[in-house]
Structure formats: C-alpha cells, structure tokens
MIGUVEX-455711 format. One record per residue (C-alpha): residue number from 1; residue in three letters; x, y, z. Coordinates in steps of 0.001 Angstrom, whole numbers, plus 500000, padded with zeros to 6 digits. Layout:
! MIGUVEX-455711
NUM  ALA  X  Y  Z
...
END
This chain:
! MIGUVEX-455711
1  MET  481766  500922  506901
2  ALA  480259  498172  509134
3  ALA  480424  498717  512869
4  ALA  483314  496788  514646
5  VAL  482307  493777  516611
6  ASP  482788  493859  520363
7  VAL  486090  492131  521291
8  GLY  484888  491417  524806
9  ALA  482043  489248  523555
10  ALA  484392  487106  521497
11  PHE  486718  486587  524652
12  ARG  483932  485837  527090
13  PRO  484789  482111  527275
14  ILE  488340  482991  528071
15  ILE  487182  485300  530816
16  ASP  485058  482560  532447
17  CYS  487977  480255  532351
18  LEU  490211  482849  533995
19  LYS  487763  483237  536817
20  ASN  488330  479534  537661
21  ILE  492050  479919  537391
22  GLN  491865  482917  539830
23  GLN  490238  480678  542326
24  GLY  493032  478179  541996
25  GLY  495756  480718  542770
26  LEU  498459  482662  541010
27  LEU  501630  481517  539334
28  GLU  504844  480447  541053
29  ASP  506689  483578  540185
30  PRO  504428  486656  540682
31  ASN  507076  489208  539589
32  GLN  507789  487540  536174
33  VAL  506225  488995  533052
34  HIS  504125  486324  531300
35  ASN  502392  486027  528110
36  LEU  500095  482937  528319
37  ILE  497790  483934  525508
38  THR  498254  484150  521649
39  LEU  496104  484509  518526
40  SER  496704  482339  515413
41  HIS  494417  482410  512366
42  GLY  491348  483554  514334
43  ILE  491749  481128  517109
44  VAL  492788  482242  520616
45  TYR  495035  479911  522646
46  PHE  495493  480255  526417
47  TRP  497701  478152  528611
48  ASP  496107  476905  531805
49  ASN  498970  476101  534209
50  THR  496575  474616  536735
51  GLU  495255  471945  534296
52  ALA  498414  471847  532136
53  GLU  496501  472207  528895
54  LEU  495564  474690  526302
55  VAL  492215  476493  526221
56  ALA  491097  477563  522788
57  VAL  488311  479649  521320
58  ASN  487619  480157  517548
59  ILE  486672  483888  517647
60  ARG  486751  484263  513856
61  ALA  483979  481713  513370
62  GLY  481843  483511  516055
63  ASN  481840  480359  518173
64  ASP  481735  480905  521916
65  ARG  482398  477301  522751
66  LEU  485490  476566  524876
67  THR  487814  473814  523521
68  ARG  490435  472292  525687
69  VAL  493507  470957  523837
70  SER  495486  468362  525872
71  CYS  499028  467448  525113
72  THR  500354  463917  524659
73  ASN  503474  464967  526529
74  PRO  502651  467936  528659
75  PRO  505417  470142  530028
76  VAL  506702  469501  533560
77  PHE  508019  473073  533940
78  SER  506148  476253  534597
79  VAL  505061  477858  531262
80  LEU  505778  481619  530967
81  ARG  504972  482259  527360
82  VAL  503161  480749  524437
83  CYS  503907  481598  520816
84  ALA  502564  480195  517571
85  ASN  504180  480136  514201
86  GLN  502919  482143  511201
87  ARG  501024  479235  509547
88  GLY  499393  478191  512810
89  THR  500601  474653  512603
90  HIS  502664  474563  515831
91  LEU  502710  476270  519128
92  ALA  505659  476646  521560
93  LEU  505261  476432  525328
94  VAL  508188  478352  526665
95  GLY  509461  478305  530174
96  GLN  512812  479067  531836
97  GLU  513564  475354  532214
98  GLY  512363  473948  528931
99  ILE  510238  474246  525741
100  THR  507530  472030  524447
101  ILE  506201  472139  520890
102  VAL  502574  471345  520361
103  GLN  501105  470422  516979
104  LEU  497906  472412  516656
105  PRO  494575  470888  515462
106  THR  493792  471150  511818
107  ARG  490885  473101  510308
108  GLU  488827  469927  509913
109  ARG  489015  469166  513580
110  TRP  487907  472648  514475
111  ILE  484876  472321  512279
112  SER  483818  469210  514184
113  ASN  483288  471398  517376
114  GLU  484692  468858  519800
115  GLU  484960  469948  523408
116  ARG  488335  468341  524018
117  LEU  491152  467619  521595
118  LEU  494290  465690  521937
119  CYS  497366  466979  520173
120  ARG  500831  465666  519723
121  SER  503504  467482  521752
122  CYS  507227  466866  522117
123  PRO  509865  468686  524253
124  VAL  512800  470520  522702
125  ALA  516306  469324  523676
126  GLU  514872  467474  526598
127  ARG  518034  465672  527600
128  PHE  520087  468867  527422
129  PHE  517801  470863  529775
130  LEU  517487  467978  532167
131  THR  521188  467617  532479
132  ALA  522187  471247  532317
133  LEU  520269  472282  535426
134  ASN  522015  475806  535682
135  VAL  521002  476735  532017
136  ARG  517887  478931  531630
137  ILE  515970  480008  528576
138  TYR  516018  483781  528043
139  ASP  514240  484149  524759
140  CYS  512569  481990  522071
141  LYS  511127  482933  518625
142  TRP  509940  481085  515528
143  HIS  511993  481618  512355
144  PRO  510094  484077  510165
145  GLY  511328  482421  506981
146  ASN  510706  478742  508064
147  ASP  507739  477893  510334
148  SER  509326  474482  511148
149  HIS  512394  475976  512945
150  LEU  512569  477418  516408
151  ALA  515415  479672  517713
152  ILE  516238  479450  521446
153  LEU  518582  481702  523416
154  THR  519914  480269  526649
155  SER  521910  481619  529572
156  ASP  525071  479891  528396
157  ASN  525410  482451  525576
158  TYR  524268  480002  522860
159  LEU  521604  480563  520248
160  ARG  520362  477300  518886
161  VAL  518056  476666  516013
162  TYR  515864  473456  516312
163  SER  513717  471837  513749
164  VAL  510224  470539  514611
165  ASP  511011  467242  512922
166  GLU  514216  466831  514887
167  SER  513722  468671  518151
168  GLN  516578  467059  520205
169  THR  519509  468170  518103
170  PRO  520098  471768  516869
171  GLU  520552  472325  513262
172  LEU  522465  475594  513889
173  VAL  524318  476780  516821
174  PHE  525509  480424  517249
175  SER  527946  481369  520026
176  LEU  530084  484202  521230
177  ALA  533875  483984  520621
178  SER  534466  484185  524454
179  SER  531626  481814  525306
180  GLU  532601  479121  527746
181  GLY  529270  477671  528547
182  SER  529042  479165  531973
183  GLY  525683  479421  533682
184  LEU  523768  481919  535911
185  THR  526480  481956  538575
186  SER  529277  482969  536194
187  LEU  531258  486133  536537
188  GLY  530122  487249  533109
189  ALA  526438  487101  534207
190  ALA  527216  489171  537322
191  LEU  528801  491792  535122
192  GLY  526006  491778  532675
193  GLU  527944  490114  529839
194  ASN  525289  487429  529128
195  LEU  523035  487368  526112
196  VAL  519577  488260  527160
197  ALA  517307  488710  524124
198  PHE  517329  488386  520320
199  ASP  515086  489031  517300
200  PHE  514950  488463  513583
201  GLY  515392  491314  511269
202  SER  513818  491921  507783
203  VAL  515034  489615  505105
204  ILE  517819  490832  502885
205  GLN  519394  489678  499562
206  LYS  522991  488655  499484
207  ASP  524564  486948  496510
208  ASP  520938  486170  495189
209  VAL  520151  484383  498490
210  CYS  517542  485388  501076
211  VAL  519254  486019  504373
212  TRP  517512  486524  507732
213  PRO  519604  488578  510080
214  ILE  519533  487868  513784
215  PHE  520258  490653  516331
216  VAL  521303  489455  519809
217  ALA  521412  491795  522792
218  ASN  523893  491524  525578
219  GLY  523173  492529  529128
220  ASN  525817  495301  529026
221  GLY  524124  496887  525967
222  ASP  526247  495368  523239
223  VAL  524382  494017  520169
224  PHE  525766  491048  518180
225  TYR  524918  489909  514754
226  ALA  524321  486545  512975
227  GLU  522685  485340  509736
228  THR  520647  482427  508758
229  GLY  519802  481291  505180
230  ARG  523113  480714  503590
231  THR  525194  479184  506535
232  VAL  526572  475737  505703
233  ALA  528490  475091  508923
234  ARG  526510  473881  511881
235  ARG  528373  476002  514415
236  CYS  528980  479716  513773
237  LEU  530287  482637  515666
238  MET  528303  485829  516213
239  GLN  529781  488914  514821
240  GLY  530088  492057  516888
241  PRO  529488  493908  518971
242  LEU  527998  496169  516342
243  ALA  529193  499716  516015
244  MET  526684  502217  517436
245  LEU  526764  505741  516019
246  PRO  527165  508191  517643
247  PRO  529035  506315  520437
248  ALA  527978  506693  524066
249  GLU  530053  506442  527162
250  ASP  527682  504188  529056
251  ASN  527049  502109  525870
252  PHE  523355  503123  526127
253  GLY  522870  501381  529413
254  TRP  524284  498360  531326
255  ASP  520932  496751  532078
256  ALA  519487  495604  528660
257  VAL  516596  493114  529111
258  ALA  514649  492980  525789
259  LEU  515285  493510  522120
260  LEU  512750  494118  519185
261  CYS  513385  494591  515471
262  LEU  510619  496471  513755
263  ARG  509979  495247  510116
264  SER  510320  498610  508541
265  HIS  512575  499739  505656
266  PRO  515281  500149  506876
267  SER  514823  498127  510029
268  VAL  514518  499723  513492
269  LEU  515979  498073  516526
270  VAL  514556  498687  519968
271  LEU  516747  498009  522967
272  ALA  514950  498069  526335
273  THR  516588  498362  529712
274  SER  515274  497584  533162
275  SER  515543  501165  534154
276  GLY  512793  502204  531748
277  LEU  514800  503523  528919
278  LEU  514078  502424  525335
279  HIS  516778  503090  522684
280  HIS  515790  503281  519025
281  PHE  518446  502395  516400
282  VAL  518252  502425  512625
283  VAL  519966  499451  511077
284  ILE  522187  500394  508167
285  HIS  523373  497512  505967
286  GLU  526433  498899  504154
287  GLU  529089  496265  504781
288  ALA  529209  492654  505825
289  VAL  528320  493704  509337
290  PRO  525461  496298  509788
291  THR  525859  499508  511633
292  LEU  523395  500880  514284
293  PHE  522557  504503  514149
294  HIS  521082  505848  517331
295  TYR  518101  507931  516696
296  GLU  516528  508615  520103
297  SER  516139  507361  523624
298  VAL  512732  507398  525435
299  ARG  511995  506864  529069
300  LEU  508560  505406  529874
301  PRO  506575  507695  532055
302  LEU  505174  505845  535106
303  LEU  502348  506963  537217
304  SER  504169  505888  540329
305  GLY  507129  508111  539489
306  GLU  509750  505419  539816
307  GLU  512346  504717  537187
308  GLY  512764  500925  537347
309  ILE  510367  498655  535387
310  GLY  512017  495221  535730
311  VAL  511681  492710  533055
312  VAL  510217  494163  529725
313  GLN  508309  492409  527012
314  LEU  508089  494042  523583
315  ALA  505226  493284  521168
316  PRO  505276  494610  517583
317  PHE  502063  495868  516138
318  ARG  502890  497845  513022
319  PRO  506275  498952  511488
320  SER  505967  502198  513372
321  LEU  504150  501053  516525
322  TYR  504804  498609  519247
323  LEU  503799  497859  522805
324  CYS  505924  497531  525959
325  ALA  504642  495354  528900
326  HIS  506397  495422  532266
327  GLU  505738  494909  535860
328  ALA  504090  498354  536139
329  GLY  501645  498094  533247
330  LEU  501582  498573  529469
331  HIS  502746  501398  527179
332  GLN  502061  502131  523594
333  LEU  504898  503659  521581
334  SER  504366  505255  518185
335  LEU  507487  506052  515982
336  ASN  506155  508695  513580
337  TRP  509514  509312  512062
338  VAL  509593  505680  510777
339  ASP  506604  506425  508465
340  ALA  508427  509542  507209
341  MET  511613  507531  506757
342  GLU  509764  504859  504752
343  ALA  508143  507471  502573
344  GLY  511641  508684  501530
345  GLU  511718  511969  503546
346  GLY  514872  510886  505415
347  PHE  515813  511785  508949
348  SER  514195  515113  509721
349  GLY  515029  514944  513443
350  GLY  511903  517016  514323
351  GLU  509643  514190  515278
352  SER  510185  512003  518326
353  CYS  508595  508829  519754
354  GLN  505177  509307  521281
355  VAL  504594  507315  524460
356  LEU  500986  506548  525656
357  PRO  500297  504595  528827
358  LEU  497514  502189  528336
359  VAL  497306  500152  531494
360  CYS  498813  500883  534962
361  THR  499151  497960  537329
362  ARG  501350  499722  539862
363  PRO  500086  503252  540378
364  VAL  502286  504063  543419
365  GLU  505912  503116  544202
366  SER  504881  501392  547519
367  ALA  502717  498925  545671
368  ASP  503897  495424  544870
369  PRO  505044  494693  541251
370  SER  501974  493525  539207
371  PRO  503238  492336  535782
372  VAL  500812  491333  533085
373  ARG  500084  487630  532525
374  GLY  498950  487921  528914
375  LEU  499295  490405  526064
376  LEU  497437  489931  522805
377  VAL  497221  492292  519905
378  VAL  493944  491965  517946
379  ASP  494373  493450  514460
380  GLU  491646  491893  512229
381  THR  489114  493650  510031
382  ARG  486248  492313  512027
383  TRP  487358  494111  515212
384  GLU  488820  497366  516003
385  PRO  492576  497477  516689
386  SER  492824  496664  520358
387  VAL  494879  494911  522890
388  VAL  493838  492200  525313
389  VAL  495689  492503  528614
390  ILE  495539  489808  531454
391  THR  496534  491314  534766
392  ALA  498290  489584  537661
393  GLU  494875  488724  539213
394  TRP  493589  487214  535947
395  GLU  491385  490117  535090
396  VAL  490967  490661  531402
397  VAL  491287  494270  530147
398  PHE  490362  495441  526606
399  VAL  492246  498503  525512
400  ARG  491468  500063  522160
401  LEU  494633  501542  520473
402  LYS  494648  505271  519933
403  GLU  493117  506183  516656
404  GLU  495611  508929  515848
405  HIS  498451  506338  515656
406  ILE  496519  503718  513564
407  HIS  496824  504367  509887
408  ARG  494256  502190  508052
409  GLN  493689  504523  504994
410  SER  494853  503253  501593
411  GLU  497071  505351  499393
412  GLU  494167  506454  497227
413  GLN  492313  507755  500334
414  LEU  495378  509568  501533
415  GLU  495910  511201  498101
416  LEU  492164  512213  497934
417  ALA  492340  513650  501391
418  SER  495484  515659  500569
419  SER  494085  516988  497337
420  SER  490767  518087  498947
421  GLY  490985  521448  500761
422  GLN  487805  520728  502807
423  ASP  489685  518150  504946
424  SER  492483  520509  505913
425  PHE  490455  522139  508748
426  GLU  489359  518758  509991
427  ARG  492956  517656  510109
428  ARG  493816  520916  511858
429  VAL  491244  520231  514580
430  GLN  492373  516675  514931
431  ASN  495996  517851  515433
432  LEU  494780  520286  518105
433  LEU  492829  517599  519840
434  ARG  495731  515126  519750
435  LYS  496661  514190  523189
436  GLU  500393  514073  524012
437  GLU  499705  512332  527285
438  THR  496890  510213  528489
439  LEU  495845  508680  531717
440  PRO  496033  504869  531733
441  LEU  493550  502370  533041
442  LEU  494245  501697  536663
443  LYS  494331  497940  537415
444  GLY  496135  497661  540664
445  GLY  494217  494757  541969
446  SER  492335  494033  545120
447  ARG  495399  493965  547276
448  LEU  496359  497488  546460
449  GLN  495960  499843  549402
450  LEU  496327  503558  548900
451  THR  496613  506210  551478
452  GLN  494634  509418  551292
453  GLU  497731  511372  550279
454  GLU  498372  508955  547423
455  CYS  494824  509140  546329
456  PHE  494864  512922  546402
457  LEU  498125  512956  544322
458  MET  496503  510638  541744
459  LEU  493345  512735  541612
460  SER  495497  515952  541219
461  LYS  497383  514452  538368
462  ALA  494272  513132  536680
463  SER  492690  516613  537007
464  GLN  495816  518455  535736
465  LEU  495947  515938  532795
466  LEU  492224  516584  532093
467  ARG  492775  520303  532221
468  GLU  495887  520233  529952
469  GLN  495036  517545  527489
470  TYR  491276  518026  527208
471  LEU  489852  521353  528506
472  ASN  492661  523535  527205
473  LYS  492608  521846  523839
474  PHE  488823  522272  523646
475  VAL  489366  526108  524199
476  LEU  491888  526113  521410
477  VAL  489528  524205  519141
478  ARG  486707  526557  519898
479  GLN  488909  529578  519166
480  GLU  489968  527877  515937
481  ILE  486321  527226  515101
482  GLU  485354  530842  515748
483  ARG  488163  532134  513556
484  ARG  487137  529695  510861
485  LYS  483613  530954  511232
486  ARG  484685  534562  510677
487  ILE  486757  533574  507654
488  LEU  483843  531690  506221
489  ALA  481384  534606  506948
490  ASN  483706  537066  505030
491  GLN  484029  534540  502270
492  LYS  480232  534153  502143
493  THR  479750  537977  501738
494  VAL  482214  538144  498981
495  GLN  480591  535193  497288
496  MET  477112  536684  497664
497  ASP  478300  539942  496025
498  LYS  479873  537984  493260
499  MET  476717  535928  492870
500  ALA  474583  539120  492549
501  HIS  476946  540397  489860
502  LEU  476809  537181  488112
503  LEU  472978  537236  488227
504  ARG  473029  540589  486475
505  VAL  475413  539422  483917
506  LYS  473250  536396  483440
507  GLN  470132  538592  482834
508  ASP  472066  540693  480197
509  ILE  473267  537631  478541
510  SER  469749  536258  478476
511  THR  468448  539366  476777
512  ASN  471204  539445  474190
513  ALA  470587  535689  473566
514  GLU  466912  536363  472823
515  GLU  467873  539093  470338
516  LEU  470430  536872  468709
517  ALA  467910  534081  468454
518  GLU  465461  536335  466664
519  LYS  468159  537367  464184
520  TYR  469135  533922  463679
521  GLU  465589  532815  462855
522  SER  465306  535679  460273
523  ILE  468599  534830  458710
524  LEU  467624  531178  458622
525  ALA  464329  531956  456791
526  GLU  466144  534136  454285
527  GLU  468640  531439  453726
528  GLU  465872  528968  453029
529  ARG  464254  531307  450569
530  LEU  467506  531775  448628
531  GLN  468110  528076  448608
532  ARG  464634  527503  447064
533  ARG  465302  530230  444439
534  VAL  468641  528741  443429
535  GLU  467090  525356  443069
536  HIS  464435  526785  440781
537  MET  466931  528561  438509
538  HIS  469063  525479  438332
539  HIS  466010  523517  437229
540  GLN  465215  525954  434484
541  LEU  468735  525919  433103
542  GLN  468748  522196  433012
543  GLU  465479  522300  430912
544  ARG  467044  524646  428319
545  ILE  469972  522604  427488
546  PRO  469416  521052  423840
547  GLN  469294  517366  423377
548  VAL  470834  515816  420230
549  SER  468568  513223  418451
550  SER  469693  510013  416702
551  GLU  469032  511452  413145
552  GLU  471197  514483  414002
553  ARG  473888  512214  415179
554  ALA  473613  510195  411857
555  ILE  473794  513450  409608
556  SER  476771  514569  411694
557  LYS  478576  511381  411003
558  GLU  477630  511669  407289
559  LEU  479071  515175  407078
560  GLN  482206  514058  408717
561  ALA  482576  511302  406040
562  MET  481894  513827  403244
563  GLN  484446  516141  404761
564  SER  487101  513498  404656
565  LYS  486149  512614  401030
566  LEU  486358  516341  400086
567  GLN  489849  516470  401504
568  GLN  490759  513502  399402
569  LEU  489353  515093  396201
570  GLU  491324  518271  396871
571  LEU  494435  516146  397104
572  VAL  493651  514531  393770
573  ALA  493022  517919  392132
574  LYS  496366  519258  393327
575  LYS  498002  516201  391923
576  MET  496363  516698  388553
577  GLN  497304  520315  388397
578  THR  500858  519434  389075
579  LYS  500754  516666  386408
580  HIS  499205  519085  383987
581  SER  501990  521650  384466
582  TYR  504557  519037  384012
583  GLN  502958  517751  380814
584  LYS  502563  521225  379536
585  ALA  506185  521997  379981
586  GLN  507152  518732  378182
587  LEU  504936  519368  375182
588  ILE  506120  522838  374441
589  GLY  507821  522983  371230
590  ARG  506159  519940  369868
591  HIS  503173  519910  367905
592  LYS  501588  523176  368779
593  SER  498235  522234  367280
594  VAL  498141  518943  369041
595  VAL  499267  520580  372109
596  LEU  496723  523277  371646
597  GLU  493894  520839  371194
598  GLU  495188  518787  374136
599  ASP  495416  521939  376184
600  THR  492017  522881  375168
601  ALA  490690  519403  376056
602  VAL  492575  519352  379339
603  HIS  491382  522917  380043
604  ARG  487824  521929  379450
605  MET  488203  518791  381591
606  ALA  489889  520784  384389
607  HIS  487213  523490  384039
608  SER  484485  520802  384333
609  GLN  486191  519162  387283
610  GLY  486626  522586  388924
611  GLU  482899  523304  388615
612  LEU  482156  520013  389955
613  LEU  484489  520629  392976
614  GLU  482777  524037  393500
615  GLN  479353  522366  393632
616  VAL  480661  519800  395985
617  VAL  482218  522445  398271
618  HIS  479126  524566  398136
619  HIS  476968  521511  399047
620  VAL  479387  520664  401932
621  LYS  479172  524175  403211
622  THR  475370  524152  403030
623  LEU  475188  520970  405000
624  ARG  477684  522289  407619
625  GLN  475598  525376  408108
626  GLU  472532  523300  408656
627  LEU  474332  521039  411085
628  ASP  475630  523991  412996
629  HIS  472160  525444  413096
630  PHE  470802  522140  414598
631  CYS  473668  521864  417080
END
C-alpha cells in the first residue's frame, strides 16, 4: 500500500492565506461557531470575509496555486458557513441574515489555471430577508436527492425549499401548526419553542416513490417530521412531535441546538444540547409517522470541567462516526453499536458511544470561548482520514482520526482475518492498547493566560492519562506477550517431540519403501517373462492351424452336390420299390408265367440298380473319408 500524502502540504496555500486574514482581524461574532471551509470534488473552498470572495485550491491535482473566485453579486451579510452540493456545481454562502448561491467553475476553467475567476452568484429570497429584519437563518442544507434545491430553516418556524433556478420564491414551505411567523423576540422563542435545526434522513420507499424524510428539532427537545418527494401541495404542515421511547420527564433536554441524521440502516438521529449532552435515537419507520427509540445519552468530556458548550456543529463522517465542534474544541464520537446493528446483530445494549477529544480550544473554565472557524473532513484515498480545523485565531490544525474507529477493510479482508488464527493475538493486543480516553491538542490561542495552579492541574491530568491509557496498558500487553511466549514455548516442545517421532516413522517408511521397491522390480521382471512366453505360445498355435486350399474347397462343393444327388436317387429307389410292390399285387392271379418272367426281369433290374446304388454309396463314403482326412 502506498504511503499517504501529507495533508498539510496540500493545504499550505490556504494556510498562507489565513495568515493574511489573521493580520486583518477576527470576525464580527467571536463566540459563534463557523465553518468557512469545504471540500468538493478535490477542490478546497474557503470564504475570505475580508475580501468577500472565495479562495480555492485544487488539492486533488496536486496544484499549490491559489485561485480567487469572485462573485458577481457578493453577499452583504457576514458569512458563517459555506456548503457545496454533492455534484460540486453550486455553493451556498450562509449567514444569519441571508444566503447567496454561487455557481462554481467548471472543470475546463480549473484546467486553465487562472489566478482569478468570476462566477455567477445570486441571493436567495433577497426581498424576504431585507423586509423581515427580525427573521434569522438557523440552518441550511442541500437536498440530498436533488442538488438544485436548497432547504432553509428560519427563526419564524418555517422550513422553505428553494430552487437554484428560481431562488426568490420557495417551491415547498413546511410550517408548524401553531406557527404565527413570530421572530426572535416572541414568547415561543423565549420558552425554547422555536425550530433550531434540521437534517435529511435516508431515502425510503413509499408507494413506489422515493421519499426523503426531514427531521426538524425544536428548542425544547421535540422532533418534528416532514417528507419531500411526493408532496404536491406547496404548503405543508410538519407532523409531530414524534414519539420518543422510552419517554423522559425532561424531554431529553430543553436546550437543543443541533440535529444530525446518520445515513445508517436504520437511521440514527443525533440531538445535541448546549449543555454538552448528545442523545442518540434510532428511527423506526413502522407507520406513517416514525418513532424515535432512545438508545443512549453521552456527555462530552471537557478539559475545563465545565458542562456548557454553547452552539454545536455536527459533521458526519461515516454511518457510525461523526464529529462535534463547539466553542471549547472538537470531539470525535464513534457509535460501534451502529455497525453491529447494520450487521443484523440487533441491539445488544453492551456497547456504548466512544468519545475522543481531538482539539481543545478552551482548556480552563476561566478562558474565553474559542470556537472553531472551519471544520473539514478529508476522506479520500490519497490522504489518510483526517480533519482540518481552523481555530479562532486562524491557525490550521491537522488531526488524524483514530485508526481504531476507521474501518477501511473490505468484506473479503475481514473474512480472511476472522478465519486466520494468527491474527487473533494481534487483535487481542490492539484491544488492550485501545485508548478509552485521549488528551486533545491544546489550541487555546495567544491570548490564553494560565495560572500555575491551572498548569499544574493540566499537567497532573495529562500524567494520569498517560499512566492509565499508555503505561498501564503497556504493562498488560507485556504480560500478555509473556503469557503468549510461554504458551508458544510449550507448543514448540510438543511439536518438536512430534517432529522427532515423525522423523522415526519417516525412516521406517523409507526402509519399507525400499524393500517394496525391490519386490516390485522382481515381480515386474517375472511378469515381463510370462508375457513373452504367452506371446510365443500364441504364435505357435497360430502357425498350427490348417489352411484350406482352393482345390479342397472345390472337392468339398463337388461332394456336397453328389450328396444331394444321392439323396434324390434314394428317393427314386423308394418310389420304384413301392411301385413294384403295387404292380406285384395287381398281377397276382394273372398269368403266372408272365408274371414270373416279369418278376424275374424286374428282380434283375432291381438287383442291377441296387448294385449300382451300392457302388455309388461306397464311392460317396470313400470321397467323404478323404474329405474328412483333408479337413
């Protein structure tokens, strides 16, 4: 396998650009979580609020040239987030006061390697956001089934779906039954009854139609449901709130701030709160409205020890892994039970979510909030799975995701590993070395001032973590290796004894084989001798067989003809005797003298004929004897 390319080298032009931005100052709202960087089809886009333009680098082509993409109609509001659609044709610049869609350059324009490009851009619902000054944008996502549609959730409890071709009028509008279009100062917002986040679920089939479900989170913890794909009406009401099983008294928190739907089977819903709790629900589609089954709740461990994390941004990475960015840093959450659920093992209940802190931007509670400005997941074959984090002071941090939670093996490799007994010990060692807790990268910034007591506490915690998660595990692994060594030594002794016995058996078999080979050679020689003798006898017998000549065949035919004539003469003689007897009987009493003379003449004639027949018979017998003698 080829070595992975350094991600930092590919992002070096972006890093140089961020140094200039750092000299220009920070953003207007330092406590707001931003995401000003995105990756689409091997091209990294970063929004420069100072110059109001996009900065792009084609990292897939290995080009380190920086390309600036200007907009024909740049946004007049502060951009908080950028997101590109799946095909990489459009990019949305999202702020609290508006959204602008940018038509990204085509592949031919990237091949030209121009230093500056001009792209068409248009605002979404410009008149609406200019007139409704109290309406703010809470969430925005591209439709996963149609790259030309953008869904926007606003503070007036409306979810609107706009088309890129007609960006001023929404094609679909979803609202709550009790929505009155109130803004940020309404009583519902004060009580946490405003919609705060939404996400699209996995596509489902209903009446042979592909339907994309939408889950919308309310600030009080309720989750509403809507569908796109088969809706004919322009305005629709959201269904819900969805039933959560088992029910909770506090409705799983009253401070929901973010929602994420993992594309697993079945789907898993993540509901995040500002207090640092993450609730995991399994979506069960049994009826017209799905049901949420609460599997677990996880609290993010913070280095500072505080419980509040403020605004949360959730970024999916795999069906069983996602990232959580907040004002105190970045966490990685791995849902191992999702893999077991997709494999058909069901809900075992034994595995829980594993939380690993990756980056800490607020190590102590007394420090100011330092949210991330950019979060980018790099998951391409050319680079190792890693995360690019831009801190509040525009410092770029590259964090490689933990290998024990990244499953890149194919099914054939997994089956081969499971069938091979040699890999079991390696997996055992890997399980022992698996870290349940890690120490994140500390990126508090230059303004962070720590006291000696705080430094000592951080050092003590790092030492304790090093001892528990590293040194103690190394001791366990060494003991396991020594035990394995003893087992292998005993197995080697047994195998050496068996090998010596097999060598003796082999020697006996070799001796018997030599004797059998000699016997076989002697038997083979005797068999050849007998075969030669049989062939000789067969040859002699063939020579002694008489051969009939053509004269003998002619005499045989002549004898057969004479035999047939003799039979005819016998028949004639019998007829004559019968006739004679009859004539004799008729002439009795008549002239005796005449009869006597006639009898005498007949007798003489019969006697002469009898003698002639006797001669013929004697001659035939003689010829038959001669013929038999020749045959």
